[in-house]
C-alpha positions as CSV (number, residue, x, y, z in Angstrom):
1,X,17.2,-5.4,12.1
2,X,17.5,-3.4,8.9
3,X,14.5,-2.8,6.7
4,X,13.7,-5.4,4.2
5,X,14.5,-3.8,1.0
6,X,12.2,-3.9,-1.9
7,X,13.4,-3.7,-5.6
8,X,11.3,-4.7,-8.6
9,X,14.4,-4.7,-10.8
10,X,15.8,-7.7,-8.9
11,X,15.2,-11.0,-10.7
12,X,13.7,-13.3,-8.1
13,X,12.7,-16.7,-9.8
14,X,9.5,-17.1,-7.9
15,X,7.2,-17.8,-10.9
16,X,9.7,-17.6,-13.8
17,X,9.5,-21.4,-14.3
18,X,5.7,-21.1,-14.4
19,X,5.6,-19.4,-17.8
20,X,7.3,-22.5,-19.3
21,X,5.0,-25.2,-17.8
22,X,2.0,-23.0,-18.3
23,X,2.4,-22.9,-22.0
24,X,1.4,-26.5,-22.4
25,X,-2.0,-25.8,-20.7
26,X,-2.6,-22.3,-22.3
27,X,-3.9,-23.8,-25.6
28,X,-6.6,-25.7,-23.7
29,X,-7.6,-22.8,-21.4
30,X,-11.3,-22.1,-21.4
31,X,-12.5,-18.9,-19.7
32,X,-16.0,-20.3,-19.7
33,X,-15.1,-23.5,-17.8
34,X,-17.1,-22.2,-14.6
35,X,-20.0,-20.6,-16.5
36,X,-22.9,-20.2,-14.1
37,X,-20.9,-20.2,-10.8
38,X,-20.9,-17.1,-8.4
39,X,-17.6,-16.0,-6.9
40,X,-17.8,-13.8,-3.9
41,X,-15.0,-11.1,-3.5
42,X,-14.4,-9.5,-0.1
43,X,-13.0,-6.0,-1.2
44,X,-11.5,-3.0,0.5
45,X,-13.3,0.1,-0.8
46,X,-10.0,1.8,-1.8
47,X,-8.7,3.2,-5.3
48,X,-7.4,-0.2,-6.2
49,X,-10.7,-2.1,-6.0
50,X,-12.7,0.9,-7.3
51,X,-10.5,0.9,-10.5
52,X,-10.8,-2.9,-10.8
53,X,-14.5,-3.1,-10.3
54,X,-15.1,-0.6,-13.2
55,X,-14.6,-3.6,-15.2
56,X,-16.7,-6.1,-13.3
57,X,-19.1,-6.6,-16.3
58,X,-16.1,-7.6,-18.5
59,X,-15.2,-10.4,-16.1
60,X,-18.8,-11.7,-16.0
61,X,-19.0,-11.7,-19.9
62,X,-15.8,-13.3,-20.4
63,X,-16.4,-16.2,-18.0
64,X,-20.2,-16.5,-17.7
65,X,-19.7,-16.2,-13.9
66,X,-21.4,-13.9,-11.5
67,X,-19.1,-11.8,-9.3
68,X,-20.7,-10.8,-5.9
69,X,-18.9,-7.9,-4.4
70,X,-18.8,-7.5,-0.5
71,X,-17.2,-4.2,-0.1
72,X,-16.2,-2.4,3.2
73,X,-13.7,0.1,4.4
74,X,-10.5,-1.3,5.3
75,X,-10.9,-2.0,9.1
76,X,-14.4,-3.3,8.6
77,X,-13.2,-5.6,5.7
78,X,-10.7,-7.2,8.0
79,X,-13.2,-7.6,10.7
80,X,-15.5,-9.3,8.3
81,X,-12.7,-11.6,7.1
82,X,-11.9,-12.6,10.7
83,X,-15.4,-13.5,11.3
84,X,-15.8,-15.6,8.2
85,X,-12.4,-17.4,8.6
86,X,-12.8,-18.2,12.2
87,X,-16.2,-19.7,11.4
88,X,-14.4,-21.8,8.7
89,X,-17.1,-20.4,6.4
90,X,-17.0,-20.6,2.6
91,X,-19.0,-17.2,2.2
92,X,-15.8,-15.6,0.8
93,X,-13.9,-17.0,-2.1
94,X,-11.4,-14.1,-2.9
95,X,-10.3,-11.4,-0.6
96,X,-7.9,-8.4,-0.8
97,X,-4.8,-8.7,1.4
98,X,-1.6,-6.7,2.3
99,X,1.2,-9.3,2.6
100,X,3.3,-6.7,4.4
101,X,0.7,-6.4,7.2
102,X,-1.0,-9.6,7.7
103,X,0.7,-12.0,5.4
104,X,2.6,-13.9,8.2
105,X,-0.3,-13.9,10.5
106,X,-2.9,-15.1,7.9
107,X,-0.5,-17.7,6.6
108,X,0.1,-19.1,10.1
109,X,-3.7,-19.1,10.6
110,X,-4.1,-21.2,7.4
111,X,-6.4,-18.6,5.8
112,X,-4.7,-18.6,2.3
113,X,-5.1,-21.1,-0.4
114,X,-1.8,-21.9,-2.1
115,X,-1.8,-20.4,-5.5
116,X,1.5,-21.9,-6.7
117,X,0.1,-24.9,-8.6
118,X,-2.6,-22.7,-10.1
119,X,-0.2,-20.1,-11.3
120,X,1.9,-22.9,-12.8
121,X,-0.8,-25.1,-14.4
122,X,-4.1,-23.2,-14.9
123,X,-3.2,-20.0,-16.8
124,X,-4.3,-18.3,-20.0
125,X,-1.6,-17.8,-22.6
126,X,-1.8,-14.0,-22.1
127,X,-1.5,-14.1,-18.4
128,X,2.3,-14.3,-18.2
129,X,2.8,-15.0,-14.4
130,X,6.5,-14.3,-14.8
131,X,5.7,-10.9,-16.0
132,X,4.5,-9.8,-12.5
133,X,6.9,-8.2,-10.1
134,X,8.9,-11.1,-8.8
135,X,9.7,-9.0,-5.6
136,X,6.1,-8.6,-4.9
137,X,5.5,-12.3,-5.5
138,X,8.4,-13.1,-3.1
139,X,6.9,-10.8,-0.5
140,X,3.6,-12.8,-0.8
141,X,5.3,-16.2,-0.3
142,X,5.4,-17.7,3.2
143,X,6.7,-21.1,3.9
144,X,7.0,-21.8,0.3
145,X,3.3,-21.0,-0.4
146,X,2.2,-18.3,-2.8
147,X,-0.5,-16.5,-1.0
148,X,-1.7,-13.9,-3.3
149,X,-1.2,-12.4,-6.8
150,X,-0.2,-8.6,-6.9
151,X,-2.7,-6.0,-7.9
152,X,-0.6,-2.9,-7.8
153,X,2.6,-1.4,-6.4
154,X,2.3,1.7,-4.0
155,X,3.7,3.6,-1.2
156,X,3.2,7.0,0.4
157,X,4.5,10.0,-1.5
158,X,4.6,13.7,-0.9
159,X,2.0,15.9,-2.5
160,X,2.5,19.7,-2.5
161,X,0.8,22.9,-3.7
162,X,3.2,24.5,-6.2
163,X,1.1,27.7,-6.2
164,X,1.2,28.1,-2.4
165,X,5.0,27.3,-2.3
166,X,5.5,29.9,-5.0
167,X,3.4,32.6,-3.2
168,X,5.2,31.9,0.1
169,X,8.7,31.9,-1.6
170,X,9.4,28.2,-0.7
171,X,11.4,25.7,-2.8
172,X,10.4,22.1,-3.1
173,X,11.7,20.3,0.0
174,X,14.9,18.1,-0.3
175,X,15.1,17.0,3.4
176,X,12.7,16.3,6.2
177,X,13.9,19.5,7.9
178,X,12.9,21.4,4.8
179,X,9.4,20.0,5.2
180,X,9.0,21.3,8.8
181,X,10.6,24.7,7.7
182,X,8.1,24.9,4.8
183,X,5.2,24.1,7.1
184,X,6.3,26.8,9.6
185,X,6.5,29.4,6.7
186,X,3.1,28.5,5.3
187,X,1.4,28.8,8.7
188,X,2.3,32.5,8.7
189,X,2.1,33.1,5.0
190,X,-1.4,31.5,4.3
191,X,-3.4,30.9,7.4
192,X,-6.3,29.7,5.4
193,X,-4.8,26.3,4.6
194,X,-3.4,23.4,6.7
195,X,0.3,23.4,6.2
196,X,0.9,19.6,6.5
197,X,-1.2,16.5,6.8
198,X,-0.5,12.8,7.1
199,X,-1.9,9.8,8.9
200,X,-2.9,10.1,12.5
201,X,-5.4,7.2,12.9
202,X,-3.8,4.7,15.3
203,X,-3.8,1.7,13.1
204,X,-3.1,3.6,9.9
205,X,0.0,5.6,11.2
206,X,2.7,2.9,10.5
207,X,2.2,3.2,6.7
208,X,3.6,6.8,6.6
209,X,5.7,6.8,9.9
210,X,7.7,3.8,8.6
211,X,9.0,6.0,5.8
212,X,10.2,8.6,8.1
213,X,11.7,6.2,10.6
214,X,13.8,4.5,7.7
215,X,14.7,7.8,6.2
216,X,16.3,9.0,9.4
217,X,18.2,5.7,9.8
218,X,16.0,4.1,12.4
219,X,14.8,0.5,12.7
220,X,11.9,-1.3,14.5
221,X,14.0,-4.0,15.9
222,X,17.5,-4.1,17.2
223,X,19.2,-7.2,18.9
224,X,15.8,-8.9,19.1
225,X,14.1,-5.9,20.9
226,X,11.9,-3.1,20.0
227,X,14.0,0.0,19.0
228,X,11.6,3.0,19.3
229,X,13.5,4.5,22.1
230,X,16.7,4.5,20.2
231,X,18.0,8.0,19.3
232,X,16.7,7.6,15.7
233,X,13.4,6.0,16.8
234,X,12.8,9.0,19.2
235,X,13.8,11.5,16.5
236,X,11.3,9.9,14.1
237,X,8.5,9.8,16.7
238,X,9.1,13.4,17.7
239,X,9.3,14.8,14.2
240,X,6.3,12.9,12.8
241,X,4.1,13.8,15.7
242,X,5.3,17.5,15.8
243,X,4.5,18.0,12.2
244,X,0.9,16.8,12.8
245,X,0.5,18.5,16.2
246,X,1.9,21.9,15.1
247,X,0.8,22.1,11.4
248,X,-1.9,19.5,11.0
249,X,-5.6,19.8,10.9
250,X,-7.9,19.7,14.0
251,X,-8.7,16.0,14.8
252,X,-5.7,14.6,12.8
253,X,-5.7,11.6,15.2
254,X,-8.7,10.4,13.2
255,X,-7.1,10.9,9.8
256,X,-6.4,8.2,7.3
257,X,-6.3,8.3,3.5
258,X,-10.0,9.3,3.1
259,X,-9.8,12.4,5.1
260,X,-6.3,13.4,3.8
261,X,-7.3,13.1,0.2
262,X,-10.5,15.0,0.7
263,X,-8.6,17.9,2.6
264,X,-6.0,18.2,-0.1
265,X,-8.3,17.9,-3.2
266,X,-10.5,20.6,-1.8
267,X,-7.6,23.1,-1.6
268,X,-7.4,23.1,2.2
269,X,-4.0,21.5,2.7
270,X,-0.6,22.8,1.4
271,X,1.4,19.5,1.9
272,X,0.0,15.9,2.1
273,X,2.0,12.7,2.7
274,X,-0.3,9.9,1.5
275,X,-0.5,6.8,-0.8
276,X,0.5,7.0,-4.4
277,X,-2.9,5.2,-4.9
278,X,-4.6,8.5,-4.1
279,X,-3.5,10.3,-7.3
280,X,-6.8,9.2,-8.8
281,X,-8.9,10.6,-5.9
282,X,-6.8,13.7,-5.4
283,X,-7.1,14.7,-9.0
284,X,-10.8,13.9,-9.2
285,X,-12.5,17.1,-10.5
286,X,-9.3,18.6,-12.0
287,X,-8.8,21.3,-9.4
288,X,-5.5,20.1,-8.3
289,X,-4.2,18.9,-11.7
290,X,-2.2,22.0,-12.5
291,X,-1.1,23.1,-9.0
292,X,0.3,19.9,-7.5
293,X,4.0,18.7,-7.3
294,X,4.8,15.1,-6.4
295,X,8.0,13.7,-4.8
296,X,9.1,10.7,-2.7
297,X,9.1,11.8,0.9
298,X,12.2,14.0,1.4
299,X,15.5,12.4,2.7
300,X,16.8,12.1,6.2
301,X,20.2,11.1,7.4
302,X,19.9,7.7,5.7
303,X,18.6,9.3,2.4
304,X,15.3,8.1,0.9
305,X,14.0,4.7,2.0
306,X,10.3,4.9,0.9
307,X,7.7,2.4,2.0
308,X,6.8,0.1,-0.9
309,X,4.1,-2.4,-0.8
310,X,1.3,-3.8,-2.9
311,X,-2.2,-5.2,-2.5
312,X,-2.7,-8.7,-3.3
313,X,-5.7,-11.1,-4.4
314,X,-5.9,-14.1,-2.3
315,X,-8.2,-17.1,-2.5
316,X,-9.7,-18.3,0.8
317,X,-8.6,-21.8,2.2
318,X,-12.2,-22.3,3.0
319,X,-13.6,-21.6,-0.5
320,X,-15.4,-24.7,-2.0
321,X,-14.6,-23.5,-5.5
322,X,-10.9,-22.4,-5.4
323,X,-10.5,-23.1,-9.2
324,X,-13.3,-20.7,-10.1
325,X,-12.0,-18.2,-7.6
326,X,-8.6,-18.5,-9.2
327,X,-10.1,-17.6,-12.6
328,X,-11.2,-14.2,-11.0
329,X,-7.8,-13.7,-9.4
330,X,-6.1,-14.4,-12.8
331,X,-8.4,-12.1,-14.7
332,X,-8.0,-9.2,-12.1
333,X,-4.1,-9.5,-12.2
334,X,-3.9,-9.9,-16.0
335,X,-1.8,-7.6,-18.2
336,X,-5.0,-6.3,-19.9
337,X,-6.8,-5.5,-16.7
338,X,-3.8,-4.0,-15.0
339,X,-3.2,-1.7,-18.0
340,X,-6.8,-0.5,-17.7
341,X,-6.3,0.1,-14.0
342,X,-3.0,1.9,-14.7
343,X,-4.8,4.3,-16.9
344,X,-6.9,5.3,-13.8
345,X,-3.8,6.0,-11.7
346,X,-3.2,2.5,-10.2
347,X,0.6,1.8,-10.5
348,X,1.0,-1.5,-12.3
349,X,3.0,-4.4,-10.7
350,X,4.0,-5.5,-14.3
351,X,7.0,-3.7,-15.8
352,X,5.6,-4.5,-19.3
353,X,2.5,-2.4,-18.5
354,X,4.6,0.5,-17.3
355,X,6.4,0.5,-20.6
356,X,3.3,0.3,-22.7
357,X,2.9,3.0,-25.3
358,X,-0.7,3.9,-24.4
359,X,0.2,4.0,-20.6
360,X,3.3,6.2,-21.4
361,X,1.1,8.5,-23.5
362,X,-1.3,8.9,-20.5
363,X,1.7,9.6,-18.3
364,X,3.1,12.3,-20.7
365,X,-0.3,14.1,-20.9
366,X,0.1,15.8,-17.5
367,X,3.3,17.0,-15.6
368,X,1.8,15.6,-12.3
369,X,1.6,12.1,-13.9
370,X,5.2,12.4,-14.9
371,X,6.2,13.3,-11.4
372,X,4.0,10.5,-10.0
373,X,5.7,7.9,-12.2
374,X,9.1,9.3,-11.2
375,X,8.2,8.9,-7.6
376,X,7.0,5.3,-8.2
377,X,10.3,4.5,-9.9
378,X,12.1,5.6,-6.7
379,X,9.7,3.5,-4.7
380,X,10.4,0.5,-6.8
381,X,14.2,0.8,-6.6
382,X,14.9,2.1,-3.1
383,X,11.8,0.9,-1.1
384,X,11.4,-1.1,2.1
385,X,8.4,-3.4,2.6
386,X,8.8,-3.2,6.3
387,X,5.7,-1.5,7.7
388,X,5.5,-2.1,11.4
389,X,7.3,-4.9,13.0
390,X,8.4,-7.9,10.9
391,X,6.7,-10.4,13.1
392,X,3.5,-12.6,12.9
393,X,1.7,-10.0,15.1
394,X,2.5,-7.2,12.6
395,X,-1.1,-5.8,12.7
396,X,-0.9,-5.6,16.5
397,X,2.4,-3.9,16.4
398,X,0.9,-1.1,14.3
399,X,-1.5,-0.2,17.0
400,X,1.3,0.4,19.5
401,X,3.2,2.6,16.9
402,X,0.1,4.5,16.3
403,X,-0.5,4.8,20.1
404,X,2.9,6.3,20.7
405,X,2.4,8.8,17.9
406,X,-1.0,9.8,19.2
407,X,0.3,10.3,22.8
408,X,2.8,12.8,21.4
409,X,0.3,14.6,19.1
410,X,-2.0,14.9,22.0
411,X,0.7,15.9,24.5
412,X,-0.3,13.0,26.7
413,X,3.2,11.8,27.3
414,X,6.8,13.1,26.7
415,X,8.7,11.2,23.8
416,X,10.8,9.2,26.4
417,X,7.6,7.8,28.1
418,X,5.7,7.2,24.8
419,X,8.5,5.2,23.3
420,X,9.2,3.3,26.5
421,X,5.6,2.2,26.8
422,X,5.5,1.2,23.3
423,X,8.8,-0.7,23.5
424,X,7.5,-2.7,26.5
425,X,4.3,-3.7,24.8
426,X,6.2,-4.5,21.5
427,X,8.8,-6.6,23.2
428,X,6.0,-8.8,24.5
429,X,4.7,-9.1,20.9
430,X,8.1,-10.0,19.6
431,X,8.6,-12.7,22.2
432,X,5.5,-14.5,21.0
433,X,7.4,-15.4,17.8
């Protein structure tokens, strides 16, 4: 099975018609319609929500509503959501979701309210639902139901220290083999820094590993079976784990985006493969502003097939006030708010925002921002939204991918055994349909 390709330039008429019917309702739109109500937002404490919630007071002033934020780190957020949903509780009105991860699963469980009618009939004139990435909207549509509205577009990109590369006589890498060669050279040239860091935490590995798998020409499924023990699957597992084992920091099996960004921002890593969302965090304080280069992850035999996804805003199917919740979703994914978030380094899922003169001015102010935007352009045109296995049990599939990588990092199994054990478990997940 080939990776599902992601391209924001493809015109997919998911909500194009919405802009036509919405105009009839826009003149009557009243942002104060639900004044006095309280909307509860279950948020992942990542750069996307942090940028959005900078403007929390603006939402409350515009609508007269109170926004109650229930914020957690990513895994805890999902645990909280599972608890609330399994109890059929109305404690949460709006929650953040990754359609590429849990979309099939949450949709099958009936946890998402269908936003299709709201996006057609209850929108402010300035909202322009057709102006959102149609590819992201399609990725959030399951069984004909629109489950979330896109907050951003993102994917892992390659951050590297231009000053260390210069000191060690290394050119910017063009291929995966170049990355490994650079890491080996840095290890002897500058022993004070970690040569390479990426995700090693079991449930987080698939986000970055998928990019390498697709770049070398591998796939997760072939002929209905898990494909990690294919030649390309083994190559990706071996290369990814070897980079972290031989050139990564101690305890890398516990690393996700927080630890990676902190290590790189503090100057203790020469190369980091992490989310484009982390630009804001990595550049905090300004120390890395002038010595960082950015690229899509270097090519393998299949070229560059970057992981490209986006967080979405979903309304809970158990909310007793879905219309008020939709007002918050609409505000949070509006052109005005997404432009403000873009100026904080959150890549906009609206092409119009990416072309906005103020945003372009912000991009042009720093070379690293220009490289960030160039990398995002590659993500938007060449990317794959396949992160882990394209099955209902996608979240569980990521655990087995991560386990195989950890087994190799810790030298607990040879690659043949690690992939075979993973394939056996993953075949059982695939068979569940």
